[in-house]
N, CA and C atoms as a LAMMPS dump frame, in Angstrom:
ITEM: TIMESTEP
0
ITEM: NUMBER OF ATOMS
312
ITEM: BOX BOUNDS ff ff ff
-5.0000000000000000e+02 5.0000000000000000e+02
-5.0000000000000000e+02 5.0000000000000000e+02
-5.0000000000000000e+02 5.0000000000000000e+02
ITEM: ATOMS id mol type element x y z
1 1 1 N 0.827 -1.197 0
2 1 2 C 0 0 0
3 1 3 C 0.871 1.26 0
4 2 1 N 2.009 1.206 0.704
5 2 2 C 2.88 2.376 0.763
6 2 3 C 3.399 2.751 -0.615
7 3 1 N 3.774 1.759 -1.401
8 3 2 C 4.308 2.012 -2.732
9 3 3 C 3.209 2.565 -3.637
10 4 1 N 2.008 2.039 -3.523
11 4 2 C 0.892 2.529 -4.334
12 4 3 C 0.582 3.982 -3.989
13 5 1 N 0.63 4.325 -2.729
14 5 2 C 0.374 5.71 -2.325
15 5 3 C 1.491 6.64 -2.796
16 6 1 N 2.71 6.145 -2.84
17 6 2 C 3.818 6.937 -3.355
18 6 3 C 3.622 7.21 -4.855
19 7 1 N 3.194 6.209 -5.605
20 7 2 C 2.901 6.399 -7.034
21 7 3 C 1.736 7.369 -7.217
22 8 1 N 0.732 7.263 -6.363
23 8 2 C -0.403 8.179 -6.428
24 8 3 C 0.039 9.616 -6.14
25 9 1 N 0.943 9.795 -5.191
26 9 2 C 1.461 11.133 -4.888
27 9 3 C 2.208 11.711 -6.087
28 10 1 N 2.983 10.887 -6.773
29 10 2 C 3.666 11.344 -7.975
30 10 3 C 2.687 11.722 -9.078
31 11 1 N 1.644 10.921 -9.246
32 11 2 C 0.619 11.204 -10.243
33 11 3 C -0.075 12.527 -9.925
34 12 1 N -0.386 12.738 -8.651
35 12 2 C -1.031 13.992 -8.254
36 12 3 C -0.098 15.184 -8.426
37 13 1 N 1.188 14.999 -8.174
38 13 2 C 2.147 16.087 -8.391
39 13 3 C 2.151 16.5 -9.863
40 14 1 N 2.135 15.526 -10.774
41 14 2 C 2.077 15.847 -12.198
42 14 3 C 0.749 16.511 -12.57
43 15 1 N -0.336 16.092 -11.942
44 15 2 C -1.632 16.723 -12.2
45 15 3 C -1.618 18.179 -11.748
46 16 1 N -1.065 18.423 -10.579
47 16 2 C -0.994 19.791 -10.066
48 16 3 C -0.123 20.649 -10.971
49 17 1 N 0.999 20.093 -11.446
50 17 2 C 1.843 20.818 -12.394
51 17 3 C 1.037 21.2 -13.628
52 18 1 N 0.259 20.267 -14.149
53 18 2 C -0.551 20.531 -15.336
54 18 3 C -1.568 21.633 -15.071
55 19 1 N -2.202 21.611 -13.906
56 19 2 C -3.201 22.624 -13.575
57 19 3 C -2.569 24 -13.376
58 20 1 N -1.421 24.058 -12.709
59 20 2 C -0.737 25.336 -12.511
60 20 3 C -0.282 25.901 -13.849
61 21 1 N 0.255 25.027 -14.714
62 21 2 C 0.687 25.476 -16.037
63 21 3 C -0.505 26.004 -16.83
64 22 1 N -1.664 25.39 -16.675
65 22 2 C -2.866 25.866 -17.345
66 22 3 C -3.234 27.258 -16.87
67 23 1 N -3.148 27.499 -15.587
68 23 2 C -3.466 28.826 -15.05
69 23 3 C -2.48 29.879 -15.535
70 24 1 N -1.213 29.519 -15.649
71 24 2 C -0.178 30.476 -16.049
72 24 3 C -0.228 30.759 -17.541
73 25 1 N -0.358 29.709 -18.363
74 25 2 C -0.243 29.888 -19.812
75 25 3 C -1.582 29.862 -20.554
76 26 1 N -2.659 29.545 -19.868
77 26 2 C -3.996 29.408 -20.47
78 26 3 C -4.048 28.33 -21.543
79 27 1 N -3.15 27.344 -21.469
80 27 2 C -3.161 26.195 -22.363
81 27 3 C -3.212 24.933 -21.514
82 28 1 N -4.198 24.085 -21.796
83 28 2 C -4.344 22.848 -21.028
84 28 3 C -3.762 21.685 -21.8
85 29 1 N -2.766 21.014 -21.224
86 29 2 C -2.152 19.841 -21.824
87 29 3 C -2.496 18.628 -20.965
88 30 1 N -3.254 17.705 -21.525
89 30 2 C -3.66 16.522 -20.774
90 30 3 C -2.475 15.585 -20.585
91 31 1 N -1.69 15.406 -21.648
92 31 2 C -0.573 14.472 -21.552
93 31 3 C 0.717 15.213 -21.24
94 32 1 N 1.559 14.547 -20.477
95 32 2 C 2.878 15.069 -20.141
96 32 3 C 3.902 14.017 -20.528
97 33 1 N 4.913 14.411 -21.255
98 33 2 C 5.976 13.506 -21.701
99 33 3 C 5.424 12.338 -22.516
100 34 1 N 4.405 12.614 -23.33
101 34 2 C 3.862 11.584 -24.205
102 34 3 C 2.944 10.584 -23.536
103 35 1 N 2.595 10.81 -22.291
104 35 2 C 1.729 9.892 -21.57
105 35 3 C 0.674 10.689 -20.808
106 36 1 N -0.525 10.148 -20.786
107 36 2 C -1.601 10.836 -20.095
108 36 3 C -2.359 9.902 -19.173
109 37 1 N -3.458 10.386 -18.635
110 37 2 C -4.248 9.578 -17.698
111 37 3 C -4.772 8.277 -18.306
112 38 1 N -5.119 8.297 -19.59
113 38 2 C -5.641 7.089 -20.216
114 38 3 C -4.58 5.992 -20.265
115 39 1 N -3.356 6.365 -20.587
116 39 2 C -2.274 5.388 -20.638
117 39 3 C -2.005 4.79 -19.254
118 40 1 N -2.087 5.621 -18.228
119 40 2 C -1.884 5.14 -16.856
120 40 3 C -3 4.16 -16.484
121 41 1 N -4.229 4.495 -16.844
122 41 2 C -5.348 3.59 -16.562
123 41 3 C -5.196 2.263 -17.298
124 42 1 N -4.764 2.317 -18.553
125 42 2 C -4.544 1.084 -19.313
126 42 3 C -3.442 0.244 -18.686
127 43 1 N -2.411 0.888 -18.176
128 43 2 C -1.34 0.172 -17.493
129 43 3 C -1.861 -0.516 -16.231
130 44 1 N -2.703 0.168 -15.483
131 44 2 C -3.283 -0.417 -14.269
132 44 3 C -4.201 -1.589 -14.629
133 45 1 N -4.999 -1.441 -15.687
134 45 2 C -5.856 -2.537 -16.133
135 45 3 C -5.004 -3.734 -16.536
136 46 1 N -3.925 -3.477 -17.256
137 46 2 C -3.021 -4.554 -17.653
138 46 3 C -2.388 -5.251 -16.463
139 47 1 N -1.963 -4.465 -15.472
140 47 2 C -1.381 -5.064 -14.262
141 47 3 C -2.4 -5.942 -13.543
142 48 1 N -3.636 -5.45 -13.422
143 48 2 C -4.67 -6.237 -12.747
144 48 3 C -4.994 -7.516 -13.511
145 49 1 N -5.023 -7.433 -14.83
146 49 2 C -5.269 -8.633 -15.637
147 49 3 C -4.134 -9.636 -15.465
148 50 1 N -2.907 -9.139 -15.464
149 50 2 C -1.747 -10.004 -15.266
150 50 3 C -1.789 -10.679 -13.895
151 51 1 N -2.206 -9.933 -12.864
152 51 2 C -2.341 -10.51 -11.518
153 51 3 C -3.411 -11.597 -11.522
154 52 1 N -4.534 -11.343 -12.2
155 52 2 C -5.609 -12.324 -12.261
156 52 3 C -5.143 -13.611 -12.932
157 53 1 N -4.398 -13.48 -14.027
158 53 2 C -3.982 -14.655 -14.783
159 53 3 C -2.793 -15.395 -14.156
160 54 1 N -1.818 -14.657 -13.645
161 54 2 C -0.573 -15.282 -13.203
162 54 3 C -0.265 -15.112 -11.715
163 55 1 N -1.02 -14.275 -11.033
164 55 2 C -0.774 -14.053 -9.611
165 55 3 C 0.358 -13.053 -9.377
166 56 1 N 0.638 -12.839 -8.117
167 56 2 C 1.696 -11.913 -7.727
168 56 3 C 2.449 -12.524 -6.549
169 57 1 N 3.346 -13.456 -6.826
170 57 2 C 4.076 -14.097 -5.724
171 57 3 C 4.979 -13.101 -4.988
172 58 1 N 5.117 -13.348 -3.697
173 58 2 C 5.944 -12.462 -2.874
174 58 3 C 7.379 -12.956 -2.82
175 59 1 N 8.285 -11.998 -2.707
176 59 2 C 9.689 -12.278 -2.452
177 59 3 C 10.192 -11.18 -1.528
178 60 1 N 11.359 -11.354 -0.979
179 60 2 C 11.877 -10.42 0.031
180 60 3 C 13.041 -9.629 -0.555
181 61 1 N 12.957 -8.304 -0.433
182 61 2 C 14.038 -7.405 -0.817
183 61 3 C 14.337 -6.511 0.384
184 62 1 N 15.568 -6.541 0.822
185 62 2 C 15.998 -5.753 1.987
186 62 3 C 15.107 -5.999 3.201
187 63 1 N 14.686 -7.219 3.376
188 63 2 C 13.893 -7.597 4.535
189 63 3 C 12.418 -7.245 4.444
190 64 1 N 11.975 -6.755 3.295
191 64 2 C 10.562 -6.387 3.12
192 64 3 C 9.919 -7.294 2.075
193 65 1 N 8.779 -7.877 2.398
194 65 2 C 8.083 -8.691 1.391
195 65 3 C 7.512 -7.785 0.296
196 66 1 N 7.777 -8.153 -0.956
197 66 2 C 7.314 -7.363 -2.094
198 66 3 C 6.832 -8.302 -3.197
199 67 1 N 6.114 -7.74 -4.155
200 67 2 C 5.704 -8.467 -5.348
201 67 3 C 6.217 -7.698 -6.567
202 68 1 N 6.034 -8.28 -7.751
203 68 2 C 6.443 -7.566 -8.957
204 68 3 C 5.62 -6.29 -9.116
205 69 1 N 4.407 -6.28 -8.59
206 69 2 C 3.555 -5.083 -8.658
207 69 3 C 4.169 -3.937 -7.869
208 70 1 N 4.719 -4.26 -6.692
209 70 2 C 5.374 -3.233 -5.887
210 70 3 C 6.555 -2.63 -6.637
211 71 1 N 7.318 -3.471 -7.3
212 71 2 C 8.467 -2.977 -8.056
213 71 3 C 8.022 -2.121 -9.238
214 72 1 N 6.956 -2.538 -9.918
215 72 2 C 6.44 -1.749 -11.041
216 72 3 C 5.931 -0.393 -10.561
217 73 1 N 5.202 -0.386 -9.452
218 73 2 C 4.697 0.872 -8.911
219 73 3 C 5.827 1.75 -8.387
220 74 1 N 6.851 1.139 -7.83
221 74 2 C 8.008 1.915 -7.379
222 74 3 C 8.701 2.572 -8.569
223 75 1 N 8.805 1.855 -9.658
224 75 2 C 9.393 2.433 -10.876
225 75 3 C 8.516 3.573 -11.402
226 76 1 N 7.197 3.383 -11.377
227 76 2 C 6.288 4.445 -11.811
228 76 3 C 6.394 5.66 -10.915
229 77 1 N 6.436 5.44 -9.598
230 77 2 C 6.543 6.557 -8.654
231 77 3 C 7.832 7.329 -8.888
232 78 1 N 8.916 6.611 -9.094
233 78 2 C 10.198 7.266 -9.355
234 78 3 C 10.134 8.068 -10.649
235 79 1 N 9.566 7.472 -11.69
236 79 2 C 9.441 8.177 -12.97
237 79 3 C 8.563 9.416 -12.837
238 80 1 N 7.463 9.305 -12.094
239 80 2 C 6.584 10.46 -11.887
240 80 3 C 7.306 11.588 -11.163
241 81 1 N 8.015 11.257 -10.105
242 81 2 C 8.706 12.286 -9.329
243 81 3 C 9.826 12.94 -10.132
244 82 1 N 10.602 12.134 -10.854
245 82 2 C 11.68 12.688 -11.679
246 82 3 C 11.085 13.565 -12.782
247 83 1 N 10.025 13.106 -13.422
248 83 2 C 9.37 13.896 -14.466
249 83 3 C 8.84 15.204 -13.902
250 84 1 N 8.245 15.15 -12.718
251 84 2 C 7.717 16.359 -12.082
252 84 3 C 8.818 17.382 -11.854
253 85 1 N 9.916 16.942 -11.267
254 85 2 C 11.023 17.869 -10.982
255 85 3 C 11.587 18.437 -12.282
256 86 1 N 11.805 17.595 -13.277
257 86 2 C 12.346 18.059 -14.562
258 86 3 C 11.392 19.039 -15.245
259 87 1 N 10.105 18.734 -15.254
260 87 2 C 9.134 19.622 -15.892
261 87 3 C 9.03 20.958 -15.176
262 88 1 N 9.042 20.94 -13.855
263 88 2 C 8.949 22.186 -13.099
264 88 3 C 10.153 23.068 -13.389
265 89 1 N 11.356 22.523 -13.341
266 89 2 C 12.542 23.327 -13.598
267 89 3 C 12.584 23.803 -15.049
268 90 1 N 12.173 22.967 -15.977
269 90 2 C 12.164 23.36 -17.385
270 90 3 C 11.177 24.5 -17.627
271 91 1 N 9.991 24.375 -17.075
272 91 2 C 8.983 25.417 -17.266
273 91 3 C 9.373 26.695 -16.541
274 92 1 N 9.966 26.565 -15.378
275 92 2 C 10.432 27.749 -14.648
276 92 3 C 11.503 28.476 -15.447
277 93 1 N 12.389 27.727 -16.076
278 93 2 C 13.439 28.333 -16.903
279 93 3 C 12.827 29.081 -18.079
280 94 1 N 11.83 28.461 -18.736
281 94 2 C 11.203 29.138 -19.881
282 94 3 C 10.423 30.369 -19.435
283 95 1 N 9.776 30.307 -18.3
284 95 2 C 9.077 31.49 -17.773
285 95 3 C 10.057 32.593 -17.412
286 96 1 N 11.215 32.217 -16.885
287 96 2 C 12.243 33.198 -16.542
288 96 3 C 12.744 33.915 -17.791
289 97 1 N 12.934 33.167 -18.873
290 97 2 C 13.381 33.775 -20.128
291 97 3 C 12.32 34.725 -20.676
292 98 1 N 11.072 34.339 -20.627
293 98 2 C 9.991 35.21 -21.078
294 98 3 C 9.933 36.469 -20.224
295 99 1 N 10.11 36.309 -18.924
296 99 2 C 10.073 37.446 -18.013
297 99 3 C 11.229 38.401 -18.295
298 100 1 N 12.41 37.854 -18.574
299 100 2 C 13.565 38.702 -18.903
300 100 3 C 13.328 39.479 -20.188
301 101 1 N 12.752 38.836 -21.198
302 101 2 C 12.474 39.512 -22.465
303 101 3 C 11.435 40.611 -22.295
304 102 1 N 10.433 40.366 -21.445
305 102 2 C 9.4 41.357 -21.224
306 102 3 C 9.914 42.543 -20.427
307 103 1 N 10.894 42.354 -19.587
308 103 2 C 11.383 43.455 -18.751
309 103 3 C 12.388 44.335 -19.482
310 104 1 N 12.868 43.879 -20.631
311 104 2 C 13.847 44.693 -21.377
312 104 3 C 13.182 45.719 -22.2
């Protein structure tokens, strides 16, 4: 559950970035980095189907019981957080350049 909540936090961070960018630029972009909510939902459906067909056996990593689902969600959470940080800094840089041009 902890890993799933971490992935959810990353997803929400990207959603908030999208909403803030919409307020600043008046342009709404549903997808970020070529992926959007529909792709995430399809991935979750695929994971659930895979669990139904093949199960999710547990194994231990660093003393914690985990499944392949936990590892997949951990990878997603990491990707979401890295994407969020990269997008925020990239957009901040572009806004800074626009602000510099407007002040000259």
